[in-house]
Each structure stands twice: as C-alpha cells, then as structure tokens.
C-alpha positions as CSV (number, residue, x, y, z in Angstrom):
1,M,-143.2,1.4,42.1
2,Q,-142.3,2.5,38.5
3,H,-138.7,3.2,37.7
4,N,-137.7,5.3,34.7
5,A,-134.4,5.9,32.9
6,T,-134.0,8.5,30.2
7,S,-132.3,7.2,27.1
8,M,-132.4,7.6,23.4
9,R,-133.8,4.6,21.5
10,P,-131.0,2.9,19.7
11,L,-131.6,3.9,16.1
12,Q,-128.6,4.0,13.8
13,L,-128.7,6.1,10.6
14,V,-127.5,4.0,7.7
15,N,-126.1,5.3,4.4
16,P,-128.1,3.9,1.4
17,A,-124.8,2.4,0.1
18,D,-124.4,0.4,3.3
19,L,-127.9,-1.2,3.4
20,V,-127.8,-5.0,3.5
21,S,-130.1,-7.0,1.2
22,G,-132.8,-8.9,3.2
23,K,-132.5,-6.8,6.3
24,T,-135.4,-4.7,7.6
25,Y,-135.0,-0.9,8.1
26,L,-137.1,1.9,9.4
27,I,-137.7,4.4,6.7
28,Q,-138.2,8.1,7.6
29,E,-139.1,11.0,5.4
30,K,-136.6,13.8,5.8
31,R,-139.1,16.6,5.1
32,P,-141.1,17.5,8.3
33,Q,-144.3,18.1,6.4
34,Y,-144.3,14.4,5.3
35,A,-143.2,12.9,8.6
36,H,-146.4,10.9,8.8
37,L,-145.1,8.7,5.9
38,N,-142.7,6.7,8.0
39,C,-142.7,3.0,7.5
40,K,-140.4,-0.1,7.6
41,G,-139.4,-2.5,4.9
42,T,-136.9,-5.1,3.8
43,F,-134.1,-3.8,1.6
44,V,-133.8,-5.3,-1.8
45,K,-131.3,-3.3,-3.8
46,N,-130.1,0.2,-4.8
47,V,-130.2,1.5,-8.3
48,Y,-127.3,4.0,-8.5
49,P,-127.3,7.1,-10.7
50,R,-125.9,7.0,-14.2
51,Y,-125.5,10.8,-14.3
52,S,-124.6,13.4,-11.8
53,Y,-128.1,15.0,-11.7
54,Q,-129.7,11.7,-10.7
55,C,-130.0,10.2,-7.2
56,T,-129.9,6.7,-5.8
57,I,-133.2,4.8,-5.9
58,T,-133.5,2.4,-2.9
59,H,-135.9,-0.5,-3.3
60,F,-137.8,-2.1,-0.4
61,T,-140.3,-5.0,-0.2
62,N,-142.5,-6.3,2.6
63,V,-143.3,-2.7,3.5
64,V,-145.4,-2.0,6.6
65,V,-147.0,1.4,7.2
66,T,-148.8,3.1,10.2
67,G,-151.3,0.8,11.7
68,N,-149.3,-2.3,10.8
69,K,-150.8,-2.3,7.3
70,K,-149.0,-3.8,4.3
71,S,-148.0,-1.5,1.5
72,T,-146.8,-2.0,-2.0
73,D,-143.1,-2.3,-2.7
74,L,-141.2,1.0,-2.7
75,G,-138.5,2.6,-4.8
76,L,-137.4,5.7,-2.8
77,Q,-135.1,8.6,-3.8
78,D,-132.3,8.9,-1.2
79,T,-132.7,12.7,-1.4
80,Y,-135.9,12.5,0.6
81,W,-135.5,9.5,2.9
82,N,-133.4,8.4,5.8
83,Y,-132.9,4.7,6.6
84,Y,-132.4,3.5,10.2
85,E,-131.4,0.2,11.7
86,A,-133.2,-0.5,15.0
87,D,-131.2,-2.5,17.4
88,A,-134.3,-4.2,18.9
89,L,-132.2,-7.1,20.4
90,T,-130.0,-4.7,22.3
91,W,-133.0,-2.7,23.4
92,A,-134.8,-5.8,24.7
93,Y,-131.7,-7.2,26.4
94,T,-131.0,-3.9,28.1
95,N,-134.6,-3.8,29.5
96,H,-134.3,-7.4,30.7
97,V,-131.0,-6.8,32.5
98,L,-132.2,-3.6,34.1
99,R,-135.3,-5.4,35.3
100,E,-133.1,-8.1,36.9
101,I,-130.8,-5.5,38.5
102,I,-133.6,-3.3,39.8
103,G,-135.9,-6.2,40.8
104,D,-139.0,-4.6,39.1
105,P,-140.5,-6.8,36.4
106,N,-142.4,-3.8,35.0
107,F,-139.4,-1.6,34.5
108,R,-138.7,-0.3,31.0
109,I,-136.5,2.4,29.6
110,R,-138.5,5.4,28.5
111,T,-137.6,7.1,25.2
112,V,-137.4,10.8,24.9
C-alpha cells in the first residue's frame, strides 16, 4: 500500500549576501525561458558592485549541471539568478520518521 503526503520540498531562498563560503547551493535562473539552466555549486565569494549601475557577481566552484555533469566554475549576476539552500537532512529525516510511524518502508513524501 502506497501512502502519499503533499508537501513542498524544503528549499529556502538565500540572499546572495547571506551565502556561506564552502556550502553547496541550488542555482536557479529567474527567467522562465532559461529555466533549463538550473544547477548546483559550491559558493566561493561575492564580488560586490563598485557603482550603483553594477550588480553583485556570485562565484561558484564544483558546479554540477543536468545529468550530473561537471561544469566550469561560474560567476553569476544576482540580477538573473536565485540561490537556494536545500535542507536535505531534514527531508531525509522526515521521510524516515514518517516511515516508522506509518509502518511502510516504501513511504516517501511527494513534492508538488
């Protein structure tokens, strides 16, 4: 018997100024026509604008793109990208606890 619970996957939008060096983030293009460019990478540093017409450039290393393929290091303009922290440990723990409570080892939370 398959049990399902509807829940949003625990992704937290992170402001570029709050990124932590050495931590991995999901990187999502803001413009819908480029949504296929999503990836993940390890945050290195921000280069902040010197003038009001410039934007923050956020640098990532160990970038992985669709198909689990490695990519070159990235320097992204915050104008076009969102950065998310995925709470994978909370997600896995929640699934584990619900499996124990329900008694179904195949239970998993479905995302919407």
